[in-house]
mmCIF file of the C-alpha atoms, coordinates in Angstrom:
data_MODEL
# 
_entry.id   MODEL 
# 
loop_
_atom_site.group_PDB 
_atom_site.id 
_atom_site.type_symbol 
_atom_site.label_atom_id 
_atom_site.label_alt_id 
_atom_site.label_comp_id 
_atom_site.label_asym_id 
_atom_site.label_entity_id 
_atom_site.label_seq_id 
_atom_site.pdbx_PDB_ins_code 
_atom_site.Cartn_x 
_atom_site.Cartn_y 
_atom_site.Cartn_z 
_atom_site.occupancy 
_atom_site.B_iso_or_equiv 
_atom_site.pdbx_formal_charge 
_atom_site.auth_seq_id 
_atom_site.auth_comp_id 
_atom_site.auth_asym_id 
_atom_site.auth_atom_id 
_atom_site.pdbx_PDB_model_num 
ATOM 1   C CA . MET A 1 1   ? 26.840 -30.556 50.810  1.00 0.00 ? 1   MET A CA 1 
ATOM 2   C CA . GLN A 1 2   ? 25.238 -28.324 48.189  1.00 0.00 ? 2   GLN A CA 1 
ATOM 3   C CA . LYS A 1 3   ? 25.321 -25.390 50.631  1.00 0.00 ? 3   LYS A CA 1 
ATOM 4   C CA . VAL A 1 4   ? 29.072 -25.838 51.136  1.00 0.00 ? 4   VAL A CA 1 
ATOM 5   C CA . GLU A 1 5   ? 29.638 -26.020 47.388  1.00 0.00 ? 5   GLU A CA 1 
ATOM 6   C CA . LYS A 1 6   ? 27.640 -22.788 46.877  1.00 0.00 ? 6   LYS A CA 1 
ATOM 7   C CA . GLU A 1 7   ? 29.648 -21.041 49.609  1.00 0.00 ? 7   GLU A CA 1 
ATOM 8   C CA . ASN A 1 8   ? 32.940 -22.226 48.077  1.00 0.00 ? 8   ASN A CA 1 
ATOM 9   C CA . PHE A 1 9   ? 31.806 -21.051 44.646  1.00 0.00 ? 9   PHE A CA 1 
ATOM 10  C CA . GLY A 1 10  ? 30.761 -17.689 46.099  1.00 0.00 ? 10  GLY A CA 1 
ATOM 11  C CA . GLU A 1 11  ? 34.107 -17.305 47.840  1.00 0.00 ? 11  GLU A CA 1 
ATOM 12  C CA . LYS A 1 12  ? 35.941 -18.098 44.589  1.00 0.00 ? 12  LYS A CA 1 
ATOM 13  C CA . ILE A 1 13  ? 33.986 -15.390 42.756  1.00 0.00 ? 13  ILE A CA 1 
ATOM 14  C CA . ASN A 1 14  ? 34.603 -12.915 45.561  1.00 0.00 ? 14  ASN A CA 1 
ATOM 15  C CA . ASN A 1 15  ? 38.322 -13.707 45.613  1.00 0.00 ? 15  ASN A CA 1 
ATOM 16  C CA . PHE A 1 16  ? 38.512 -13.376 41.820  1.00 0.00 ? 16  PHE A CA 1 
ATOM 17  C CA . VAL A 1 17  ? 36.807 -9.977  41.942  1.00 0.00 ? 17  VAL A CA 1 
ATOM 18  C CA . GLN A 1 18  ? 39.070 -8.789  44.746  1.00 0.00 ? 18  GLN A CA 1 
ATOM 19  C CA . LYS A 1 19  ? 42.215 -9.867  42.926  1.00 0.00 ? 19  LYS A CA 1 
ATOM 20  C CA . ASN A 1 20  ? 41.154 -8.495  39.552  1.00 0.00 ? 20  ASN A CA 1 
ATOM 21  C CA . ARG A 1 21  ? 38.966 -5.547  40.550  1.00 0.00 ? 21  ARG A CA 1 
ATOM 22  C CA . LYS A 1 22  ? 41.237 -3.029  38.829  1.00 0.00 ? 22  LYS A CA 1 
ATOM 23  C CA . GLY A 1 23  ? 41.063 -4.879  35.517  1.00 0.00 ? 23  GLY A CA 1 
ATOM 24  C CA . ILE A 1 24  ? 37.313 -5.407  35.886  1.00 0.00 ? 24  ILE A CA 1 
ATOM 25  C CA . PHE A 1 25  ? 36.747 -1.696  36.503  1.00 0.00 ? 25  PHE A CA 1 
ATOM 26  C CA . VAL A 1 26  ? 38.923 -0.832  33.479  1.00 0.00 ? 26  VAL A CA 1 
ATOM 27  C CA . VAL A 1 27  ? 36.990 -3.205  31.215  1.00 0.00 ? 27  VAL A CA 1 
ATOM 28  C CA . PHE A 1 28  ? 33.645 -1.969  32.538  1.00 0.00 ? 28  PHE A CA 1 
ATOM 29  C CA . GLY A 1 29  ? 34.739 1.640   32.105  1.00 0.00 ? 29  GLY A CA 1 
ATOM 30  C CA . LEU A 1 30  ? 35.891 0.917   28.559  1.00 0.00 ? 30  LEU A CA 1 
ATOM 31  C CA . PHE A 1 31  ? 32.531 -0.677  27.798  1.00 0.00 ? 31  PHE A CA 1 
ATOM 32  C CA . ILE A 1 32  ? 30.728 2.428   29.073  1.00 0.00 ? 32  ILE A CA 1 
ATOM 33  C CA . VAL A 1 33  ? 32.975 4.701   26.991  1.00 0.00 ? 33  VAL A CA 1 
ATOM 34  C CA . LEU A 1 34  ? 32.387 2.615   23.855  1.00 0.00 ? 34  LEU A CA 1 
ATOM 35  C CA . PHE A 1 35  ? 28.645 2.542   24.458  1.00 0.00 ? 35  PHE A CA 1 
ATOM 36  C CA . VAL A 1 36  ? 28.466 6.308   24.969  1.00 0.00 ? 36  VAL A CA 1 
ATOM 37  C CA . GLY A 1 37  ? 30.720 6.809   21.950  1.00 0.00 ? 37  GLY A CA 1 
ATOM 38  C CA . PHE A 1 38  ? 28.391 4.695   19.814  1.00 0.00 ? 38  PHE A CA 1 
ATOM 39  C CA . ILE A 1 39  ? 25.360 6.715   20.936  1.00 0.00 ? 39  ILE A CA 1 
ATOM 40  C CA . VAL A 1 40  ? 27.155 9.999   20.212  1.00 0.00 ? 40  VAL A CA 1 
ATOM 41  C CA . TYR A 1 41  ? 28.318 8.730   16.805  1.00 0.00 ? 41  TYR A CA 1 
ATOM 42  C CA . PHE A 1 42  ? 24.779 7.636   15.920  1.00 0.00 ? 42  PHE A CA 1 
ATOM 43  C CA . LEU A 1 43  ? 23.279 10.977  16.949  1.00 0.00 ? 43  LEU A CA 1 
ATOM 44  C CA . VAL A 1 44  ? 25.942 13.005  15.135  1.00 0.00 ? 44  VAL A CA 1 
ATOM 45  C CA . SER A 1 45  ? 25.644 10.848  11.989  1.00 0.00 ? 45  SER A CA 1 
ATOM 46  C CA . ASP A 1 46  ? 21.873 11.189  12.025  1.00 0.00 ? 46  ASP A CA 1 
ATOM 47  C CA . HIS A 1 47  ? 22.149 14.968  12.417  1.00 0.00 ? 47  HIS A CA 1 
ATOM 48  C CA . LEU A 1 48  ? 24.711 15.265  9.603   1.00 0.00 ? 48  LEU A CA 1 
ATOM 49  C CA . ASN A 1 49  ? 22.622 13.028  7.358   1.00 0.00 ? 49  ASN A CA 1 
ATOM 50  C CA . LYS A 1 50  ? 19.521 15.169  7.890   1.00 0.00 ? 50  LYS A CA 1 
ATOM 51  C CA . GLN A 1 51  ? 21.577 18.306  7.313   1.00 0.00 ? 51  GLN A CA 1 
ATOM 52  C CA . ALA A 1 52  ? 23.023 16.876  4.085   1.00 0.00 ? 52  ALA A CA 1 
ATOM 53  C CA . ILE A 1 53  ? 19.548 15.928  2.823   1.00 0.00 ? 53  ILE A CA 1 
ATOM 54  C CA . ALA A 1 54  ? 18.315 19.454  3.559   1.00 0.00 ? 54  ALA A CA 1 
ATOM 55  C CA . GLU A 1 55  ? 21.292 20.916  1.683   1.00 0.00 ? 55  GLU A CA 1 
ATOM 56  C CA . VAL A 1 56  ? 20.870 18.666  -1.354  1.00 0.00 ? 56  VAL A CA 1 
ATOM 57  C CA . GLU A 1 57  ? 17.188 19.601  -1.523  1.00 0.00 ? 57  GLU A CA 1 
ATOM 58  C CA . ILE A 1 58  ? 18.203 23.260  -1.801  1.00 0.00 ? 58  ILE A CA 1 
ATOM 59  C CA . LEU A 1 59  ? 20.624 22.375  -4.602  1.00 0.00 ? 59  LEU A CA 1 
ATOM 60  C CA . ASN A 1 60  ? 17.928 20.271  -6.229  1.00 0.00 ? 60  ASN A CA 1 
ATOM 61  C CA . GLU A 1 61  ? 15.546 23.228  -6.218  1.00 0.00 ? 61  GLU A CA 1 
ATOM 62  C CA . GLU A 1 62  ? 18.199 25.239  -8.072  1.00 0.00 ? 62  GLU A CA 1 
ATOM 63  C CA . PHE A 1 63  ? 18.582 22.371  -10.522 1.00 0.00 ? 63  PHE A CA 1 
ATOM 64  C CA . GLU A 1 64  ? 14.826 22.161  -11.156 1.00 0.00 ? 64  GLU A CA 1 
ATOM 65  C CA . LYS A 1 65  ? 14.707 25.896  -11.908 1.00 0.00 ? 65  LYS A CA 1 
ATOM 66  C CA . LEU A 1 66  ? 17.446 25.439  -14.513 1.00 0.00 ? 66  LEU A CA 1 
ATOM 67  C CA . ARG A 1 67  ? 16.294 22.047  -15.863 1.00 0.00 ? 67  ARG A CA 1 
ATOM 68  C CA . PHE A 1 68  ? 14.763 23.527  -19.003 1.00 0.00 ? 68  PHE A CA 1 
ATOM 69  C CA . GLY A 1 69  ? 17.787 25.751  -19.505 1.00 0.00 ? 69  GLY A CA 1 
ATOM 70  C CA . LEU A 1 70  ? 20.323 22.923  -19.614 1.00 0.00 ? 70  LEU A CA 1 
ATOM 71  C CA . PHE A 1 71  ? 20.224 22.981  -23.428 1.00 0.00 ? 71  PHE A CA 1 
ATOM 72  C CA . ASP A 1 72  ? 20.291 26.773  -23.687 1.00 0.00 ? 72  ASP A CA 1 
ATOM 73  C CA . ASP A 1 73  ? 23.620 28.607  -23.975 1.00 0.00 ? 73  ASP A CA 1 
ATOM 74  C CA . TYR A 1 74  ? 21.962 31.625  -22.342 1.00 0.00 ? 74  TYR A CA 1 
ATOM 75  C CA . TYR A 1 75  ? 21.953 29.755  -19.012 1.00 0.00 ? 75  TYR A CA 1 
ATOM 76  C CA . ALA A 1 76  ? 25.366 28.121  -19.472 1.00 0.00 ? 76  ALA A CA 1 
ATOM 77  C CA . ASN A 1 77  ? 27.095 30.226  -16.814 1.00 0.00 ? 77  ASN A CA 1 
ATOM 78  C CA . GLU A 1 78  ? 24.412 29.559  -14.199 1.00 0.00 ? 78  GLU A CA 1 
ATOM 79  C CA . VAL A 1 79  ? 24.482 25.852  -14.996 1.00 0.00 ? 79  VAL A CA 1 
ATOM 80  C CA . ASN A 1 80  ? 28.283 25.794  -14.689 1.00 0.00 ? 80  ASN A CA 1 
ATOM 81  C CA . ILE A 1 81  ? 28.097 27.399  -11.250 1.00 0.00 ? 81  ILE A CA 1 
ATOM 82  C CA . LEU A 1 82  ? 25.454 24.916  -10.118 1.00 0.00 ? 82  LEU A CA 1 
ATOM 83  C CA . LEU A 1 83  ? 27.431 22.008  -11.610 1.00 0.00 ? 83  LEU A CA 1 
ATOM 84  C CA . SER A 1 84  ? 30.516 23.049  -9.646  1.00 0.00 ? 84  SER A CA 1 
ATOM 85  C CA . LYS A 1 85  ? 28.509 23.288  -6.403  1.00 0.00 ? 85  LYS A CA 1 
ATOM 86  C CA . MET A 1 86  ? 26.891 19.918  -7.065  1.00 0.00 ? 86  MET A CA 1 
ATOM 87  C CA . GLU A 1 87  ? 30.202 18.168  -7.727  1.00 0.00 ? 87  GLU A CA 1 
ATOM 88  C CA . VAL A 1 88  ? 31.794 19.569  -4.569  1.00 0.00 ? 88  VAL A CA 1 
ATOM 89  C CA . PHE A 1 89  ? 28.777 18.576  -2.479  1.00 0.00 ? 89  PHE A CA 1 
ATOM 90  C CA . ALA A 1 90  ? 28.541 15.117  -4.070  1.00 0.00 ? 90  ALA A CA 1 
ATOM 91  C CA . GLY A 1 91  ? 32.232 14.479  -3.451  1.00 0.00 ? 91  GLY A CA 1 
ATOM 92  C CA . ASN A 1 92  ? 31.827 15.209  0.244   1.00 0.00 ? 92  ASN A CA 1 
ATOM 93  C CA . ASN A 1 93  ? 28.643 13.278  0.971   1.00 0.00 ? 93  ASN A CA 1 
ATOM 94  C CA . LYS A 1 94  ? 27.436 9.680   0.939   1.00 0.00 ? 94  LYS A CA 1 
ATOM 95  C CA . GLY A 1 95  ? 24.065 7.964   1.051   1.00 0.00 ? 95  GLY A CA 1 
ATOM 96  C CA . PHE A 1 96  ? 20.924 9.525   -0.389  1.00 0.00 ? 96  PHE A CA 1 
ATOM 97  C CA . ALA A 1 97  ? 22.246 13.097  -0.369  1.00 0.00 ? 97  ALA A CA 1 
ATOM 98  C CA . GLY A 1 98  ? 25.447 12.270  -2.228  1.00 0.00 ? 98  GLY A CA 1 
ATOM 99  C CA . SER A 1 99  ? 23.635 9.983   -4.666  1.00 0.00 ? 99  SER A CA 1 
ATOM 100 C CA . LYS A 1 100 ? 21.024 12.640  -5.431  1.00 0.00 ? 100 LYS A CA 1 
ATOM 101 C CA . ALA A 1 101 ? 23.734 15.215  -6.091  1.00 0.00 ? 101 ALA A CA 1 
ATOM 102 C CA . TRP A 1 102 ? 25.626 12.882  -8.441  1.00 0.00 ? 102 TRP A CA 1 
ATOM 103 C CA . SER A 1 103 ? 22.393 12.101  -10.284 1.00 0.00 ? 103 SER A CA 1 
ATOM 104 C CA . ASN A 1 104 ? 21.852 15.804  -10.944 1.00 0.00 ? 104 ASN A CA 1 
ATOM 105 C CA . VAL A 1 105 ? 25.453 16.063  -12.134 1.00 0.00 ? 105 VAL A CA 1 
ATOM 106 C CA . GLY A 1 106 ? 24.701 13.142  -14.442 1.00 0.00 ? 106 GLY A CA 1 
ATOM 107 C CA . HIS A 1 107 ? 21.617 14.920  -15.782 1.00 0.00 ? 107 HIS A CA 1 
ATOM 108 C CA . ILE A 1 108 ? 23.637 18.033  -16.598 1.00 0.00 ? 108 ILE A CA 1 
ATOM 109 C CA . TYR A 1 109 ? 26.423 16.182  -18.393 1.00 0.00 ? 109 TYR A CA 1 
ATOM 110 C CA . SER A 1 110 ? 23.863 14.046  -20.229 1.00 0.00 ? 110 SER A CA 1 
ATOM 111 C CA . ALA A 1 111 ? 22.034 17.156  -21.421 1.00 0.00 ? 111 ALA A CA 1 
ATOM 112 C CA . ARG A 1 112 ? 25.346 18.434  -22.757 1.00 0.00 ? 112 ARG A CA 1 
ATOM 113 C CA . LYS A 1 113 ? 26.034 15.058  -24.398 1.00 0.00 ? 113 LYS A CA 1 
ATOM 114 C CA . GLN A 1 114 ? 29.265 14.781  -22.436 1.00 0.00 ? 114 GLN A CA 1 
ATOM 115 C CA . TRP A 1 115 ? 28.679 11.078  -22.163 1.00 0.00 ? 115 TRP A CA 1 
ATOM 116 C CA . ASN A 1 116 ? 31.907 10.012  -20.449 1.00 0.00 ? 116 ASN A CA 1 
ATOM 117 C CA . GLN A 1 117 ? 31.478 12.501  -17.595 1.00 0.00 ? 117 GLN A CA 1 
ATOM 118 C CA . ALA A 1 118 ? 27.796 11.658  -17.397 1.00 0.00 ? 118 ALA A CA 1 
ATOM 119 C CA . GLU A 1 119 ? 28.530 7.933   -17.137 1.00 0.00 ? 119 GLU A CA 1 
ATOM 120 C CA . GLU A 1 120 ? 31.013 8.522   -14.320 1.00 0.00 ? 120 GLU A CA 1 
ATOM 121 C CA . ALA A 1 121 ? 28.491 10.651  -12.438 1.00 0.00 ? 121 ALA A CA 1 
ATOM 122 C CA . TRP A 1 122 ? 25.714 8.091   -12.797 1.00 0.00 ? 122 TRP A CA 1 
ATOM 123 C CA . VAL A 1 123 ? 27.973 5.250   -11.639 1.00 0.00 ? 123 VAL A CA 1 
ATOM 124 C CA . LYS A 1 124 ? 28.997 7.251   -8.565  1.00 0.00 ? 124 LYS A CA 1 
ATOM 125 C CA . SER A 1 125 ? 25.329 7.951   -7.870  1.00 0.00 ? 125 SER A CA 1 
ATOM 126 C CA . ALA A 1 126 ? 24.580 4.230   -8.102  1.00 0.00 ? 126 ALA A CA 1 
ATOM 127 C CA . GLU A 1 127 ? 27.505 3.167   -5.927  1.00 0.00 ? 127 GLU A CA 1 
ATOM 128 C CA . ILE A 1 128 ? 26.912 5.536   -3.022  1.00 0.00 ? 128 ILE A CA 1 
ATOM 129 C CA . GLY A 1 129 ? 23.158 5.240   -3.385  1.00 0.00 ? 129 GLY A CA 1 
ATOM 130 C CA . VAL A 1 130 ? 23.238 1.451   -3.241  1.00 0.00 ? 130 VAL A CA 1 
ATOM 131 C CA . LYS A 1 131 ? 20.898 1.499   -0.224  1.00 0.00 ? 131 LYS A CA 1 
ATOM 132 C CA . THR A 1 132 ? 18.401 3.834   -1.877  1.00 0.00 ? 132 THR A CA 1 
ATOM 133 C CA . TYR A 1 133 ? 15.905 3.665   -4.745  1.00 0.00 ? 133 TYR A CA 1 
ATOM 134 C CA . LEU A 1 134 ? 18.270 5.920   -6.720  1.00 0.00 ? 134 LEU A CA 1 
ATOM 135 C CA . GLY A 1 135 ? 20.659 3.007   -7.317  1.00 0.00 ? 135 GLY A CA 1 
ATOM 136 C CA . PRO A 1 136 ? 18.852 1.126   -10.118 1.00 0.00 ? 136 PRO A CA 1 
ATOM 137 C CA . ILE A 1 137 ? 17.812 4.381   -11.807 1.00 0.00 ? 137 ILE A CA 1 
ATOM 138 C CA . ALA A 1 138 ? 21.430 5.541   -11.855 1.00 0.00 ? 138 ALA A CA 1 
ATOM 139 C CA . TYR A 1 139 ? 22.662 2.261   -13.367 1.00 0.00 ? 139 TYR A CA 1 
ATOM 140 C CA . PHE A 1 140 ? 20.005 2.499   -16.078 1.00 0.00 ? 140 PHE A CA 1 
ATOM 141 C CA . ASN A 1 141 ? 21.121 6.023   -16.983 1.00 0.00 ? 141 ASN A CA 1 
ATOM 142 C CA . ALA A 1 142 ? 24.779 4.940   -16.906 1.00 0.00 ? 142 ALA A CA 1 
ATOM 143 C CA . ALA A 1 143 ? 23.821 2.309   -19.498 1.00 0.00 ? 143 ALA A CA 1 
ATOM 144 C CA . ILE A 1 144 ? 22.415 5.003   -21.778 1.00 0.00 ? 144 ILE A CA 1 
ATOM 145 C CA . CYS A 1 145 ? 25.673 6.973   -21.515 1.00 0.00 ? 145 CYS A CA 1 
ATOM 146 C CA . ALA A 1 146 ? 27.782 3.879   -22.178 1.00 0.00 ? 146 ALA A CA 1 
ATOM 147 C CA . GLU A 1 147 ? 25.695 3.043   -25.263 1.00 0.00 ? 147 GLU A CA 1 
ATOM 148 C CA . GLU A 1 148 ? 26.116 6.580   -26.592 1.00 0.00 ? 148 GLU A CA 1 
ATOM 149 C CA . GLN A 1 149 ? 29.884 5.983   -26.451 1.00 0.00 ? 149 GLN A CA 1 
ATOM 150 C CA . GLY A 1 150 ? 29.582 2.666   -28.271 1.00 0.00 ? 150 GLY A CA 1 
ATOM 151 C CA . LYS A 1 151 ? 30.368 0.642   -25.136 1.00 0.00 ? 151 LYS A CA 1 
ATOM 152 C CA . LEU A 1 152 ? 27.547 -1.820  -25.661 1.00 0.00 ? 152 LEU A CA 1 
ATOM 153 C CA . GLU A 1 153 ? 28.848 -4.608  -23.431 1.00 0.00 ? 153 GLU A CA 1 
ATOM 154 C CA . LYS A 1 154 ? 29.367 -2.128  -20.601 1.00 0.00 ? 154 LYS A CA 1 
ATOM 155 C CA . ALA A 1 155 ? 25.843 -0.856  -21.150 1.00 0.00 ? 155 ALA A CA 1 
ATOM 156 C CA . ILE A 1 156 ? 24.546 -4.420  -20.817 1.00 0.00 ? 156 ILE A CA 1 
ATOM 157 C CA . GLU A 1 157 ? 26.428 -4.776  -17.541 1.00 0.00 ? 157 GLU A CA 1 
ATOM 158 C CA . TYR A 1 158 ? 24.821 -1.608  -16.154 1.00 0.00 ? 158 TYR A CA 1 
ATOM 159 C CA . LEU A 1 159 ? 21.361 -2.745  -17.258 1.00 0.00 ? 159 LEU A CA 1 
ATOM 160 C CA . ARG A 1 160 ? 21.808 -6.072  -15.496 1.00 0.00 ? 160 ARG A CA 1 
ATOM 161 C CA . GLN A 1 161 ? 22.784 -4.198  -12.343 1.00 0.00 ? 161 GLN A CA 1 
ATOM 162 C CA . SER A 1 162 ? 19.663 -2.056  -12.559 1.00 0.00 ? 162 SER A CA 1 
ATOM 163 C CA . ILE A 1 163 ? 17.459 -5.155  -12.886 1.00 0.00 ? 163 ILE A CA 1 
ATOM 164 C CA . SER A 1 164 ? 19.155 -7.159  -10.112 1.00 0.00 ? 164 SER A CA 1 
ATOM 165 C CA . HIS A 1 165 ? 19.320 -4.235  -7.676  1.00 0.00 ? 165 HIS A CA 1 
ATOM 166 C CA . LYS A 1 166 ? 18.005 -4.791  -4.151  1.00 0.00 ? 166 LYS A CA 1 
ATOM 167 C CA . PHE A 1 167 ? 15.507 -1.971  -4.762  1.00 0.00 ? 167 PHE A CA 1 
ATOM 168 C CA . GLU A 1 168 ? 12.783 -2.815  -7.258  1.00 0.00 ? 168 GLU A CA 1 
ATOM 169 C CA . PHE A 1 169 ? 13.223 -0.944  -10.534 1.00 0.00 ? 169 PHE A CA 1 
ATOM 170 C CA . PRO A 1 170 ? 9.880  0.063   -12.125 1.00 0.00 ? 170 PRO A CA 1 
ATOM 171 C CA . ASP A 1 171 ? 11.499 0.214   -15.572 1.00 0.00 ? 171 ASP A CA 1 
ATOM 172 C CA . ALA A 1 172 ? 12.954 -3.312  -15.311 1.00 0.00 ? 172 ALA A CA 1 
ATOM 173 C CA . PRO A 1 173 ? 10.997 -4.598  -18.360 1.00 0.00 ? 173 PRO A CA 1 
ATOM 174 C CA . ARG A 1 174 ? 12.462 -1.781  -20.442 1.00 0.00 ? 174 ARG A CA 1 
ATOM 175 C CA . ALA A 1 175 ? 15.953 -2.533  -19.144 1.00 0.00 ? 175 ALA A CA 1 
ATOM 176 C CA . GLN A 1 176 ? 15.487 -6.225  -19.951 1.00 0.00 ? 176 GLN A CA 1 
ATOM 177 C CA . PHE A 1 177 ? 14.312 -5.403  -23.468 1.00 0.00 ? 177 PHE A CA 1 
ATOM 178 C CA . ASN A 1 178 ? 17.298 -3.104  -23.985 1.00 0.00 ? 178 ASN A CA 1 
ATOM 179 C CA . ILE A 1 179 ? 19.684 -5.909  -23.073 1.00 0.00 ? 179 ILE A CA 1 
ATOM 180 C CA . GLY A 1 180 ? 18.172 -7.931  -25.912 1.00 0.00 ? 180 GLY A CA 1 
ATOM 181 C CA . ARG A 1 181 ? 18.376 -4.953  -28.257 1.00 0.00 ? 181 ARG A CA 1 
ATOM 182 C CA . LEU A 1 182 ? 22.049 -4.405  -27.452 1.00 0.00 ? 182 LEU A CA 1 
ATOM 183 C CA . TYR A 1 183 ? 22.898 -8.064  -28.021 1.00 0.00 ? 183 TYR A CA 1 
ATOM 184 C CA . GLU A 1 184 ? 21.082 -7.785  -31.343 1.00 0.00 ? 184 GLU A CA 1 
ATOM 185 C CA . GLN A 1 185 ? 23.264 -4.790  -32.226 1.00 0.00 ? 185 GLN A CA 1 
ATOM 186 C CA . LEU A 1 186 ? 26.321 -6.849  -31.309 1.00 0.00 ? 186 LEU A CA 1 
ATOM 187 C CA . GLY A 1 187 ? 25.167 -9.543  -33.725 1.00 0.00 ? 187 GLY A CA 1 
ATOM 188 C CA . ASN A 1 188 ? 24.657 -12.084 -30.935 1.00 0.00 ? 188 ASN A CA 1 
ATOM 189 C CA . TYR A 1 189 ? 21.199 -13.199 -32.045 1.00 0.00 ? 189 TYR A CA 1 
ATOM 190 C CA . PRO A 1 190 ? 20.848 -16.306 -29.816 1.00 0.00 ? 190 PRO A CA 1 
ATOM 191 C CA . GLU A 1 191 ? 21.572 -14.199 -26.736 1.00 0.00 ? 191 GLU A CA 1 
ATOM 192 C CA . ALA A 1 192 ? 19.267 -11.447 -27.988 1.00 0.00 ? 192 ALA A CA 1 
ATOM 193 C CA . LEU A 1 193 ? 16.459 -13.969 -28.369 1.00 0.00 ? 193 LEU A CA 1 
ATOM 194 C CA . ALA A 1 194 ? 17.050 -15.274 -24.848 1.00 0.00 ? 194 ALA A CA 1 
ATOM 195 C CA . GLU A 1 195 ? 16.909 -11.754 -23.428 1.00 0.00 ? 195 GLU A CA 1 
ATOM 196 C CA . TYR A 1 196 ? 13.751 -10.835 -25.338 1.00 0.00 ? 196 TYR A CA 1 
ATOM 197 C CA . ARG A 1 197 ? 12.111 -14.031 -24.083 1.00 0.00 ? 197 ARG A CA 1 
ATOM 198 C CA . ALA A 1 198 ? 13.167 -13.061 -20.565 1.00 0.00 ? 198 ALA A CA 1 
ATOM 199 C CA . VAL A 1 199 ? 10.947 -9.987  -20.880 1.00 0.00 ? 199 VAL A CA 1 
ATOM 200 C CA . LEU A 1 200 ? 7.934  -12.278 -21.356 1.00 0.00 ? 200 LEU A CA 1 
ATOM 201 C CA . ILE A 1 201 ? 9.040  -14.826 -18.759 1.00 0.00 ? 201 ILE A CA 1 
ATOM 202 C CA . ASN A 1 202 ? 10.107 -12.451 -15.987 1.00 0.00 ? 202 ASN A CA 1 
ATOM 203 C CA . TYR A 1 203 ? 7.339  -9.899  -16.483 1.00 0.00 ? 203 TYR A CA 1 
ATOM 204 C CA . PRO A 1 204 ? 4.287  -11.992 -17.479 1.00 0.00 ? 204 PRO A CA 1 
ATOM 205 C CA . TRP A 1 205 ? 0.915  -10.450 -18.146 1.00 0.00 ? 205 TRP A CA 1 
ATOM 206 C CA . ASP A 1 206 ? -2.206 -12.065 -16.772 1.00 0.00 ? 206 ASP A CA 1 
ATOM 207 C CA . ARG A 1 207 ? -5.164 -10.535 -18.619 1.00 0.00 ? 207 ARG A CA 1 
ATOM 208 C CA . GLN A 1 208 ? -7.204 -10.875 -15.446 1.00 0.00 ? 208 GLN A CA 1 
ATOM 209 C CA . GLU A 1 209 ? -4.853 -8.528  -13.617 1.00 0.00 ? 209 GLU A CA 1 
ATOM 210 C CA . THR A 1 210 ? -4.093 -4.873  -13.944 1.00 0.00 ? 210 THR A CA 1 
ATOM 211 C CA . ILE A 1 211 ? -0.866 -4.136  -15.787 1.00 0.00 ? 211 ILE A CA 1 
ATOM 212 C CA . SER A 1 212 ? 0.863  -0.873  -16.486 1.00 0.00 ? 212 SER A CA 1 
ATOM 213 C CA . GLN A 1 213 ? 0.785  0.325   -20.068 1.00 0.00 ? 213 GLN A CA 1 
ATOM 214 C CA . ASN A 1 214 ? 4.565  0.746   -19.798 1.00 0.00 ? 214 ASN A CA 1 
ATOM 215 C CA . MET A 1 215 ? 5.116  -2.971  -19.130 1.00 0.00 ? 215 MET A CA 1 
ATOM 216 C CA . LEU A 1 216 ? 2.765  -3.992  -21.929 1.00 0.00 ? 216 LEU A CA 1 
ATOM 217 C CA . ILE A 1 217 ? 4.698  -1.877  -24.446 1.00 0.00 ? 217 ILE A CA 1 
ATOM 218 C CA . TRP A 1 218 ? 7.967  -3.714  -23.747 1.00 0.00 ? 218 TRP A CA 1 
ATOM 219 C CA . GLN A 1 219 ? 6.285  -7.109  -23.837 1.00 0.00 ? 219 GLN A CA 1 
ATOM 220 C CA . ASN A 1 220 ? 4.783  -6.358  -27.251 1.00 0.00 ? 220 ASN A CA 1 
ATOM 221 C CA . LEU A 1 221 ? 8.094  -5.039  -28.558 1.00 0.00 ? 221 LEU A CA 1 
ATOM 222 C CA . ALA A 1 222 ? 9.858  -8.151  -27.262 1.00 0.00 ? 222 ALA A CA 1 
ATOM 223 C CA . ARG A 1 223 ? 7.347  -10.387 -29.067 1.00 0.00 ? 223 ARG A CA 1 
ATOM 224 C CA . ASN A 1 224 ? 7.901  -8.474  -32.304 1.00 0.00 ? 224 ASN A CA 1 
ATOM 225 C CA . GLN A 1 225 ? 11.681 -8.861  -32.027 1.00 0.00 ? 225 GLN A CA 1 
ATOM 226 C CA . ILE A 1 226 ? 11.387 -12.558 -31.228 1.00 0.00 ? 226 ILE A CA 1 
ATOM 227 C CA . ILE A 1 227 ? 9.262  -13.088 -34.348 1.00 0.00 ? 227 ILE A CA 1 
ATOM 228 C CA . LYS A 1 228 ? 11.726 -11.109 -36.446 1.00 0.00 ? 228 LYS A CA 1 
ATOM 229 C CA . LEU A 1 229 ? 14.796 -12.995 -35.201 1.00 0.00 ? 229 LEU A CA 1 
ATOM 230 C CA . GLU A 1 230 ? 13.144 -16.422 -35.400 1.00 0.00 ? 230 GLU A CA 1 
ATOM 231 C CA . SER A 1 231 ? 12.282 -15.774 -39.064 1.00 0.00 ? 231 SER A CA 1 
ATOM 232 C CA . ARG A 1 232 ? 15.877 -14.927 -40.003 1.00 0.00 ? 232 ARG A CA 1 
# 
């Protein structure tokens, strides 16, 4: 009985294949094309990504040579040429390469105290570098630019993004402290206190463990501000 059922089932499959063999071959062929296309896309993307990283490293070398000339009018023309090249490259690339280029653009505009352009560059660096360690750094620098323009609430928003970023931000205690400082400038003392306390809560110091001097500085500053605000 089971043998008959298996034969009937086998015949049904065979009949189905015979009747629909054209469609089956088309679907199978399409699958092969899509699979090959995916492999080609992956290889081409990987090649272009490596090429873009190599190109941005060349631009970065030019930037490093001019870094100490960003404030000097003598090098203004060279910096302008590099800035133009960086902006074109950044506008045409994504990922690490594009983010790195936008960060250098941000550095140049920041050095020139062109805070609005610098903020835009840093935000672009953060957005396209969301999957890289450059993301939280870019948001932190965007906060500095926003503060320089008097946009304190926007600066707070950027600082929160730097702290909550998927990539760990080494300067998170500083960013947290700055959120408290900005709320203090806004006259929102309860919120400032909460943010200063967050420095101590989120970045605790166990005296039995090694701690960076950088973290300890922001903890001590937070304690001082808490004492000051609580005595108001």
